[in-house]
C-alpha positions as CSV (number, residue, x, y, z in Angstrom):
1,M,99.0,58.4,158.4
2,A,102.7,58.3,158.8
3,I,106.1,57.8,157.0
4,V,109.2,56.6,158.7
5,S,112.8,56.2,157.4
6,E,115.5,53.6,158.1
7,E,118.8,52.6,156.7
8,F,118.6,49.9,154.1
9,G,122.3,49.3,153.4
10,R,125.2,50.9,151.6
11,F,126.0,51.0,147.9
12,K,128.8,52.8,146.1
13,D,129.8,54.4,149.4
14,R,126.3,55.8,149.8
15,T,123.8,55.1,152.5
16,I,120.6,53.9,151.0
17,H,117.3,54.4,152.9
18,L,114.0,52.6,153.1
19,Y,110.8,54.7,153.5
20,T,107.6,53.2,154.8
21,M,104.2,54.9,154.5
22,S,101.2,53.6,156.4
23,N,97.5,54.4,156.9
24,T,94.9,53.5,159.5
25,A,93.4,50.8,157.2
26,G,96.6,48.7,157.9
27,V,98.2,49.2,154.5
28,K,102.0,49.8,154.5
29,V,104.1,50.6,151.5
30,S,107.9,50.7,151.5
31,V,110.1,52.4,148.9
32,T,113.8,52.7,148.7
33,N,115.8,55.5,146.9
34,Y,117.9,52.8,145.1
35,G,116.1,52.4,141.8
36,G,112.9,54.0,143.2
37,I,112.0,50.4,144.1
38,M,108.8,49.6,145.9
39,T,110.1,46.8,148.1
40,S,106.8,45.9,150.0
41,V,103.1,46.5,149.9
42,K,101.3,45.0,152.9
43,V,97.5,44.8,152.7
44,P,95.0,43.1,155.0
45,D,92.5,40.5,153.7
46,R,88.8,40.1,154.7
47,D,89.8,38.6,158.1
48,G,92.4,41.3,158.8
49,Q,95.4,39.0,158.0
50,I,98.3,41.0,156.4
51,A,100.2,39.8,153.4
52,D,102.8,41.3,151.2
53,V,101.3,41.6,147.7
54,V,104.4,42.4,145.7
55,L,107.5,40.3,145.1
56,G,110.6,41.5,146.9
57,Y,114.0,40.6,148.4
58,D,115.3,40.7,151.9
59,T,118.4,42.8,151.3
60,L,119.7,45.8,149.3
61,Q,122.4,43.7,147.8
62,E,119.8,41.4,146.2
63,Y,118.1,44.4,144.6
64,T,121.5,45.6,143.2
65,E,122.0,42.2,141.6
66,D,118.4,41.9,140.3
67,S,117.9,41.6,136.6
68,I,114.1,41.4,136.3
69,Y,113.2,44.9,137.5
70,I,111.5,43.8,140.7
71,G,109.5,46.8,142.0
72,S,111.6,49.4,140.3
73,V,111.1,52.6,138.4
74,V,112.2,51.9,134.8
75,G,113.3,54.4,132.3
76,R,114.2,56.5,130.4
77,Y,112.1,54.3,128.2
78,A,110.0,51.5,129.7
79,N,109.6,48.3,127.5
80,R,111.3,47.7,124.2
81,I,112.9,49.7,121.4
82,K,113.9,47.6,118.4
83,G,117.6,47.7,117.6
84,G,118.0,50.4,120.1
85,M,117.5,52.9,117.2
86,L,116.1,56.3,118.1
87,K,115.5,58.8,115.3
88,L,114.5,62.4,116.3
89,G,114.2,64.8,113.4
90,Q,117.4,64.6,111.3
91,S,119.4,62.9,114.2
92,T,119.7,59.2,114.9
93,Y,120.9,57.8,118.2
94,Q,122.1,54.3,119.1
95,L,120.8,53.3,122.5
96,S,122.4,50.5,124.4
97,C,121.0,47.0,123.7
98,N,120.8,44.9,126.9
99,R,118.9,42.2,125.0
100,P,119.9,40.8,121.6
101,G,118.8,43.5,119.2
102,I,116.6,45.2,121.8
103,H,116.9,48.1,124.1
104,L,114.8,47.1,127.2
105,H,113.6,49.2,130.1
106,G,116.3,51.9,129.7
107,G,119.4,49.8,128.9
108,N,122.3,48.3,130.9
109,Q,122.1,50.8,133.7
110,G,118.6,52.2,133.5
111,F,116.8,54.2,136.2
112,N,116.3,50.9,138.2
113,K,120.0,50.9,138.9
114,K,120.4,54.5,139.9
115,I,120.6,56.1,143.3
116,W,117.8,58.7,143.6
117,E,117.9,61.7,145.8
118,P,115.0,61.4,148.4
119,Q,112.7,64.0,149.9
120,V,110.1,63.1,152.5
121,I,106.6,64.7,151.8
122,Q,104.6,65.4,154.9
123,N,101.3,66.4,153.2
124,E,98.4,66.1,155.5
125,G,96.4,62.9,154.8
126,A,98.9,61.5,152.3
127,P,102.5,61.0,153.5
128,G,104.9,60.3,150.7
129,L,108.3,60.3,149.1
130,R,109.6,62.4,146.2
131,L,112.7,61.1,144.4
132,F,114.9,63.1,142.1
133,L,117.3,61.8,139.4
134,D,119.5,63.7,136.9
135,S,120.2,61.6,133.8
136,P,123.0,63.2,131.8
137,D,123.1,63.8,128.0
138,G,124.2,60.5,126.4
139,D,123.1,58.3,129.3
140,E,122.6,54.8,127.7
141,G,122.7,56.7,124.4
142,Y,119.7,59.0,125.0
143,P,120.1,62.7,124.0
144,G,119.5,65.5,126.5
145,N,120.1,66.2,130.2
146,L,116.9,64.8,131.8
147,R,115.7,66.0,135.2
148,T,113.3,63.4,136.6
149,R,111.0,63.4,139.6
150,V,108.9,60.4,140.9
151,S,106.6,60.8,143.8
152,Y,104.9,58.1,145.9
153,A,102.0,58.9,148.3
154,L,99.6,56.7,150.3
155,T,96.2,58.0,151.1
156,E,93.7,57.0,153.7
157,D,91.5,55.2,151.2
158,S,94.5,53.0,150.4
159,S,95.4,54.6,147.1
160,L,99.0,54.5,146.2
161,I,99.6,57.5,143.9
162,I,102.7,57.6,141.7
163,E,103.4,60.8,139.9
164,Y,106.1,61.1,137.2
165,E,107.6,64.3,135.9
166,A,110.6,65.0,133.6
167,E,112.2,67.9,131.8
168,T,114.9,68.0,129.1
169,D,117.3,70.4,127.4
170,K,117.3,68.5,124.1
171,P,114.5,66.6,122.2
172,T,114.3,63.1,123.7
173,V,111.9,60.4,124.5
174,V,110.6,59.5,128.0
175,N,108.4,56.6,129.1
176,L,108.5,55.9,132.8
177,T,106.6,53.2,134.6
178,Q,106.5,51.1,137.8
179,H,107.6,47.5,137.5
180,S,106.2,45.8,140.6
181,Y,105.1,42.2,140.4
182,F,101.7,41.8,142.2
183,N,100.1,38.7,143.8
184,L,97.1,39.6,145.9
185,A,97.2,36.2,147.6
186,G,100.7,37.0,148.9
187,Q,101.9,33.6,147.6
188,G,101.1,30.9,145.1
189,D,100.1,31.2,141.4
190,I,98.4,34.3,140.0
191,T,96.5,32.4,137.3
192,N,93.6,31.9,139.7
193,H,93.2,35.7,140.0
194,L,90.4,37.5,138.1
195,I,91.3,40.5,136.0
196,Q,89.5,43.1,134.0
197,I,91.4,45.4,131.5
198,N,89.6,48.3,130.0
199,G,91.1,47.9,126.5
200,S,89.3,47.0,123.3
201,E,92.6,46.7,121.4
202,Y,96.2,45.5,121.9
203,T,99.4,45.8,120.0
204,P,100.3,42.4,118.5
205,V,104.0,41.5,118.6
206,G,106.5,39.4,116.6
207,P,108.7,36.6,118.0
208,D,111.0,39.3,119.5
209,L,108.0,40.8,121.4
210,I,108.3,44.0,119.4
211,P,105.0,45.4,118.2
212,T,104.2,44.9,114.5
213,G,102.7,48.4,114.3
214,E,99.1,47.2,114.0
215,L,96.3,47.5,116.5
216,A,94.2,44.3,116.9
217,E,90.8,44.0,118.5
218,V,90.6,41.8,121.6
219,Q,87.1,40.6,120.8
220,G,86.9,36.9,120.3
221,S,90.5,36.3,121.5
222,P,92.3,35.2,124.7
223,F,93.3,38.9,125.1
224,D,89.7,40.0,125.8
225,F,89.5,41.0,129.5
226,R,86.9,43.7,129.1
227,R,84.8,41.7,131.6
228,L,86.2,40.3,134.8
229,R,87.8,36.9,133.8
230,R,90.0,34.3,135.4
231,I,93.6,34.4,133.9
232,S,93.9,30.6,133.7
233,E,90.8,30.4,131.5
234,A,92.2,32.9,129.1
235,M,95.5,31.0,129.0
236,A,93.7,27.8,128.1
237,E,92.3,29.3,124.9
238,E,93.9,29.1,121.5
239,D,94.0,31.8,118.9
240,K,95.3,32.1,115.4
241,R,97.5,35.0,116.5
242,K,99.1,33.1,119.4
243,K,98.7,30.2,121.7
244,A,98.1,31.8,125.0
245,G,99.1,28.9,127.2
246,D,102.4,30.4,128.3
247,G,100.7,33.6,129.4
248,F,100.6,37.2,128.5
249,D,103.3,39.9,127.8
250,H,101.3,42.4,125.8
251,N,100.5,46.1,125.6
252,Y,96.8,47.1,125.9
253,V,95.4,50.2,124.2
254,L,93.4,51.6,127.0
255,D,89.9,52.8,126.4
256,T,90.3,55.2,129.3
257,R,92.3,57.5,127.0
258,G,94.2,59.1,129.8
259,D,91.2,59.8,132.1
260,I,92.6,59.2,135.6
261,K,89.0,58.8,137.0
262,K,88.3,55.7,134.9
263,I,89.5,52.2,135.9
264,A,92.2,51.0,133.5
265,A,92.4,47.5,135.2
266,Y,90.9,45.7,138.1
267,L,92.5,42.7,139.8
268,Y,90.6,40.4,142.3
269,H,91.7,37.4,144.4
270,E,88.5,35.6,145.6
271,K,89.8,33.8,148.7
272,S,91.4,36.8,150.4
273,G,88.9,39.3,149.1
274,R,91.7,41.7,148.1
275,I,91.2,43.9,145.1
276,M,93.5,46.3,143.2
277,A,92.2,48.9,140.8
278,V,94.5,50.7,138.4
279,Y,94.0,54.3,137.2
280,T,96.4,56.1,134.9
281,T,96.9,59.0,132.5
282,K,99.0,56.8,130.3
283,P,97.6,55.5,126.9
284,G,98.7,51.9,127.3
285,M,99.4,49.2,129.9
286,Q,101.6,46.1,129.7
287,F,100.0,43.0,131.2
288,Y,102.8,40.6,132.0
289,S,101.8,37.3,133.7
290,G,105.3,36.3,135.0
291,N,105.9,33.9,132.1
292,Y,109.7,34.0,132.4
293,L,110.1,33.6,136.1
294,D,111.8,30.3,136.6
295,G,113.0,30.0,140.1
296,R,116.5,31.3,139.5
297,W,115.8,34.4,141.5
298,K,115.1,33.9,145.2
299,G,112.9,36.4,147.0
300,R,112.1,37.0,150.7
301,G,113.0,34.1,152.9
302,G,114.8,32.4,150.0
303,V,111.5,31.5,148.2
304,G,112.0,31.2,144.4
305,F,110.1,33.4,141.9
306,F,108.5,30.6,139.9
307,K,106.5,30.9,136.7
308,H,103.3,32.9,137.2
309,A,104.2,33.8,140.8
310,A,103.1,37.3,140.1
311,L,102.0,39.7,137.4
312,C,102.8,43.2,136.3
313,L,100.5,46.0,135.2
314,E,102.9,48.5,133.7
315,T,101.2,51.8,132.6
316,Q,103.1,53.2,129.7
317,Y,103.4,54.5,126.2
318,Y,103.3,51.6,123.7
319,P,106.5,49.5,123.2
320,D,108.7,50.7,120.4
321,S,106.6,53.9,119.9
322,P,109.6,55.9,118.6
323,N,109.6,53.6,115.5
324,H,105.8,53.7,114.9
325,P,104.5,57.2,114.0
326,L,100.9,56.2,114.4
327,F,101.5,55.2,118.1
328,P,101.1,57.9,120.8
329,S,104.3,59.9,120.8
330,P,106.7,59.8,123.8
331,L,108.6,62.8,122.5
332,L,109.7,65.4,125.1
333,L,110.9,68.8,123.9
334,P,112.8,71.5,125.8
335,G,110.3,73.7,127.7
336,D,107.7,71.0,128.0
337,I,107.1,68.8,131.0
338,Y,106.5,65.0,130.9
339,R,103.8,64.6,133.5
340,H,101.8,61.4,134.2
341,T,100.0,59.8,137.1
342,T,99.2,56.2,138.0
343,I,97.2,55.0,141.0
344,Y,97.0,51.6,142.5
345,R,94.0,51.5,144.8
346,F,93.7,48.5,147.2
347,G,90.6,47.3,148.9
348,L,88.4,44.4,149.8
349,R,85.4,42.8,148.2
350,S,82.7,40.8,149.9
351,K,82.2,37.1,148.9
């Protein structure tokens, strides 16, 4: 087990570093302190062949110009808040809207565009990286000075453990997640992957992808992934609530109810044998199948990010939760600690 550091480039007169963790199973994970971005996750297949299973760029400059949150930590609030309106008690705050009528993933300069302060962790058996960020009162419209910590650690059993913590001096909302785009084949289309999501309900959305406030059962719909199922088969189905042909961009209400020991999601690529299991203390998870990737963004080696080139499994509070009192509350009060954990565990499955 090891972690090494190297210079990744310069941004705003600061030297940005890249930190690579590795284990004896051949897994390597690289993270930079710009945006807390996970730039690379290299995993062997059944035959020992290594592939990078997340989308990424070659240079720091490309990450600074990115607008689709490749590999980043997003916050203060992951996902969407309608109208950017945040009401806390008797106070109302206008958050920045970086999409028409929507505050998305923290606004114009969210946590994905910040330089984090790094600290290498040399824990025995799990080398890692701890990142610190101070978000000032009024940042993108949010109230409160927020002290944020995000830790990445890689274990010998190929578990990538991501821990989030935050504290505030005023009532505010916090919803941090990791926005990596996964493709266990390392290339090609993810619709041939099989996926299982431990969620009996999801949050239906309107045309603006904002939740309507209701919870709908997945049973009998294209959204039902309670058993391992090929993504392309679900996309081919039709449903009165939506035509699923373009893919998925929906929040699942996890049946795990915050139990980190239970699998929230399971992803499998048959040809390579690679699997990824997701565990989380969060109540929800956004399954996004890369519907809006269209080749405009060029990744490593100049290869375009095309539609369905990868998928995201973003553990989170529900989208627009501040405007839906019946959704789990993302409220953080002074004296309390926002603390959540998500684990992406990689492995192999026999044929």
